[in-house]
N, C-alpha and C positions, 0 to 999 in steps of 0.2 A: 400679376401678369408679367412676363418676360418682357424687358424693354427691347425695342426694334431700333438698331443703330442706322444713322442714314447712310453708312457705306454698304450695309447690308440690303437695304430695300427702300423704296420710296412709298410713302403712305399718303394716300388720298384722304384729305381732311376738308370739312366743310364747317363754316360758322354761319350764324344767322343774324342778319343786321337788324336794327330797331324796327324796320317795317317787315321783317318776316322774310326777308329775300336771302336766298343763299348765295354766299359770296366765296369764291375760289381764293384762297391764300395763295400769294406768289412769293417764291423764294428768292425772286430776283430784284423786286422794287417795291417802294412804299410810296404812294402819292401823299404829299403833304403841302398843304397850302396852294395847290395848284401847280408845284414844281416837282419833277421827278428826281428823286435823290438816289444814288447808288452808292454801294460799297462794294469792294472786290476782295474776296477771301483768298489769303497766301499771295498777295501782289508785293513785288520788290521794290515798289515805291520810288521809281527812278526819275521822277519828274521834278527833282530839285528840291531845295530846303523849304520852300513854300507849299510843299505838298502838291504841285501842280499834276502829279502822276494820276491822281484820282480824277480830276477834271478831263484829262486827256482821255481817260476810259470813257467817261461820260459823253463827250464829244464824239469819240469814235462810234459809239452805239447809235448815236442819232439822237434826236430829240424825242422821238415816238418811243425809244426803247427797243426798237426792231434791231437786230444783230447785223452789222455791217457785213458785206461780202467776206467770206473766208472765216467769219466768226460762226461758234456754236452756241446754242441755248443754253442756258445754266438750268431750265426747269428740268426736274426729276422724270423720270418714266412713271406711268400709273399703272397700276397692278391691274391685270385683267380680271382678277376675281371679283365677283359683284356679291357682297353680303346683303341678306335680308333678315330682318329681326322682325318678328310679329310677337307682340303688339307694336304699333309705331312709338316713337319717342313722345313722352308725355302722355300718353294713354290712360285713361282713368276707366274704373270699373271693369277691369278685365277678369274673365271668368279664371278661378283657379285651377279648373282642370282642362287640359288642352288649350290653354290659351298662350302659351309661350312656345315659340318655335324659332330655331335659328338655322338658317340654310345659306348655301353658297352655290354659285353658278360660275363655271369657268376656273375653277379651283377647288382647294380642299381645306376644310376647317383646321387650324393650328391650334387655337387654345378659345375656349369659351368659359367665361367666369359669370356667375350670377350671383348676386348677394343682396340680401335684404338691408332694411334701413340700420339694423345694429351691425351689419357687417358679417353675419353668418352666412356662410355658403349654401347654396342650393344643389343638391346632388343632381348630376346628370351624365351623360355619356354621349360622345359624338358617335355615328354610326359607322360600321366598318369600312364602308366606301368614302367616309371622310366628309359627305355632303350635307349633314343634318345633325342637330343637337336637340334633345328634349330633356325635360327634369325627370327624375325618375318617379316622382310623385306629384300629387296635388301642391300648389302653393298655398300659402296662408291667405285667409281672406282678410281684407282692409289692411293690406301691407304694401309698403314701397319697395320696389326692387330696382337694381341697376345691372345692366348687361353690358359687359367688355367682350367683344370678340374678334379675333383675328383669322386671317385666312390668307393662303398663299396661291399663287397662279403657277402655272407650269416653269416659269423662270425664276421662282422664288421671291417674286416681288409680293409684298405684303398689303392687304387692304384692312382696315380696321374700323370698327364701329363701337360706339358708346352710346348707350339709349337707358332711359328709365320709364318706368310705368306703375301703376298702383291697382292693386285687385280690388274687386268690389267688396263692399260690405253688404251682406245679403239683408234684404228687406223682409224676408221671410224665412224662419226656421221651423225646424220640426221638433218637438218636445220627446225626449228620450228618458224612458223611466225603466227601472228593473226593480227586482225582487230582493236584492242584495242590499244590506247595511254593512258600512265600513267596518272592517276589523271583526265582525260577528263570526260565529262559529256555528257551521251547519251539519248534517248528517251527511253520509256518503253517497246517497241518492240525490243530493240536491241538484236541481237544474235551474240554470240562470235563464230568466225569462225577461226579454227586453220588449218594451211595448213603445209604440211611437203613436203620436195622436194625429198623424197624417199618413197617407197612403204612400209607401215606399215604391218608387220605380226602378231605381237603379240598385237592386238587391245585391248584387256581387260587390258593388263599392261599399256598401255599408257593412257586408260580412268581413271585407278587408280591412275595415276601419275599426273592428272591435277584435282585439286578439287577447290571448290568454297566456300568462306566464306562471309556472309551477315550479314549486321548490324542488320537485325530483328531476326536472328538466326532460321528463320523457313522456309525459301525459298529454295525449293529443285530444284537443277539444274542437269539436265542430257545432256548426249552427244549422238550424232546420226551421224553414219559414212555415209559419200557419197564417196562410192569407197575405196580405200586403203591411201588416202594422204588428206583427208579433213574431219575433224572431228567438228561439229557445236555443240554448248551448248546453252540451254535455259531452263527457268522455265516452268510449266505447263500452267500458264496464264502470261499475260504482267506483268513486274516489277512493284513493288509497288514504286509510286514517291518517291524521296529522299532516296532510298536504297544506301547504300555504299556497294560495292562489291570488294572482292579482289580474283583474280585468283592466285592460288599457283601452279606453275610449279615445279615438282620434277621428272625431266626426265633423267638427266645425267647418273642415275644407271640402267636405263631401256633399256633392250635390245629390241629394236623395231622390229629388224628383225635379223636373225642369223649374229652375227659379228657386228651389226651396233647398236648404243646407241644413246639415246638422247643429245641434246646438252644444256639444259637449266635448271637450278634451280634458280627460282626466283619468287619473288610476285609482282603482277601487279595490282594495284587499280585502280578503276574508280567508277562513281557515278551516279545513274538514276535520270534525272531532273523531270520537270512537265510532265503531261500525255498530249498528243495530238494524236488522232485518227482521221484520215480524210477518208471519204467514198465518192468516186465518181461514180455517177450513170449514166451509158452510156444510159438509158431510159429518164431521165429527164435533162441531159447535165449540172447537178448542183453537187457540190461537199459540202458536210457538214462537217465542221471542228469542233471537239469537243474537246475543252483545257479545263483541269481541271473542268470538269463538264458543262462548258459554251459554247454554239454552236453558230455558224453563217454559211451561205451559201454563196457560190460564184459560178457564171456561169464559165463552162468549156465546152471544146471540148474533146472526146475521139476518140479511133480509127474508122475509117470510115468502111462500110461493108465490103469492100474488104480487109482491113487491121485492124481487130478489136484489141482491148487492151486485154491483158491476163486478166482472172478473177481472184478472191482470194485476200489474204493478203500478202502485200508487206512492205518492211521496206526502209527507205532512207537510202542509202549506202555512199553516198557522195554528196557535194554540190560544184558547180562552179558558179561564178558570171557571166561569159560568157563562152561558150564553140562552138566547132564546131560539127555540126552533117551531116554526109555523108551516104546517103542510101546505098552505095556500102559495108558499113561496117557491115551492118546487112541483106544482101543478098537481097537488093531491087534494085540493078542495079543502074541505074542514075537518079532515081526518084528525088533526092533533094540533095543539098549541100549547107547548111547555115553554114557561117562562124561566125556568132556571135549570137548564141541563148542566149538569157539572162536567168539569174536565173534557171539554170538548176539543178535539184536534181535526181540522179540516182536511179532507183527502181529494174532494173535486169540487170545481167551481158549481157543479150542478147541486151540491149539497149532501154529498156522503161525508161522513165523520167517523171517527173513533172517539167514543164518549162514555162518560159513565151513565148508569141506571138505576134509580132508586125507586121507580114506581112498579117494576116487575121483578120477576125471577126465573127467566127461562134460561139463564145461562148454564151452557154444556148440556142442554135437554134438548132444544127445538129452536127453530129460526122464527123470530117474532117481531123483527124490525122492519121499518119502511125502506130498508136498504143500507142502513148504518151498521157498524160493528160495534156492539156496546158491552159492557162488563158492569159487574156490581159495583154501586157506590151507595152512598148516603145523600140525603137530601142537604143541600148547601155545599157537598163535596168534602170528603174526607181524605186526606193526606194517607191514611193508613188502609184505606180500601184498594180492592184490586185496580179498579180505574185510577184512583189516585196515585199509585205507586207507578203504574205505567205512564201516567201523565208526567209526573216529576222525573222519570228516567228517560224520557223522549226529548227530541229536539227537532226543529224545522229542518227537514231534508232527510229525515229517517224514513225508511222504505217500509210500505205495508203492502203485502201481496194478499189477495183474495183468491182462493181455489174452490174447485168443485161446487161453483154455484150455476143456477140455471139462466143467468144472464149472460150476455156477451162482454167480449172484453171491453173496457173503458176507452173511450176515444183518447187518443195520445195529447190532444189539446184540451182535455177536460182536466183542469188542474194542471199539477206537474207530471203528466202520464206518459210522457216521452219515451220511457224505458220500453214502451210495447211496440216501438219502431225498431226493426232490425237494423244494426249499425250500417250495414251496406245501403239502406235505403234513407238514412238519417242525413 
């Protein structure tokens, strides 16, 4: 902060005595032991060798310290500017959002400096009319801050204020989890899905607290809410192969709901791998796999007429070398219970998979599944089978489209199916 010289301005200053009373400091006198002692600045000390000039000055002023007739007071002028800093000095448990405000009446702010306990400055700006200042963003939770502010009145006299306060330490936080592993590699269709364990009320603040940084510097990533606990992110089109992405979570200082704050401030990097987009056609019983511009076709079977496959664009959510599939878990009663389905790749939360099939041979001929896309495999799963090769060549985040099915388009929140929402509505 720029120092204010006494010749430029007078500064109103208060201190607090031991009983908490505000005491005005005087630039004229100091009471010591019941006797008023005075010093004269710039005096010529003409009272003699024994320094009696100082005593004469005191006698002239009078025992009460009141100036004698013809004399003027040494007290400086006081600035008409009145500074107000909220919160008050010494305040505790201050909200990190909208808890700090600096304003002035009868003047304009000259400088406002806010620092945390480590001396790190807080960004903020004085309003164009010079009457107020606010921080640019939320303060940190559980942090001590110091505020130094100065304002000038119409005559250029300065009023100054120094206060300190501490922000609250949240008693309640929301758990934040996503589907990304640090430094993992995903397919070009990967959608980042963030799930909270409590309802989010301040959705806009949460979206602002989760940002994406990409190596190409040009990929825009936007969020879309599904209800009050799920927030998915994706770009307008599939990711560019090789893109390095970093999710920047800055939620600890965000009040996600009244009295509830975020729980995480961290960077989470991941990479987009090669491109693979597969299209399963329910009419031809074939699936065309396009990987980095090169394509090949494999015979498949999709959902039968009674249990057709969802249509639309889906994304591989997870991979299991072997899994159990039970029709009761998807509302189909006792239709099937297969203990060892090989090479299973989940496409929807509701139970749609791409998987291997060793118990039938309808591939390329007819649709015979209960909604899944399946291809030839062997019991126990063979890496050399059609399903085994596709499984080994696939990764989480790869795109699988289903076309020409009799079923409607899959819901965008069923799995990572947000690609079925137009960008304008995302």
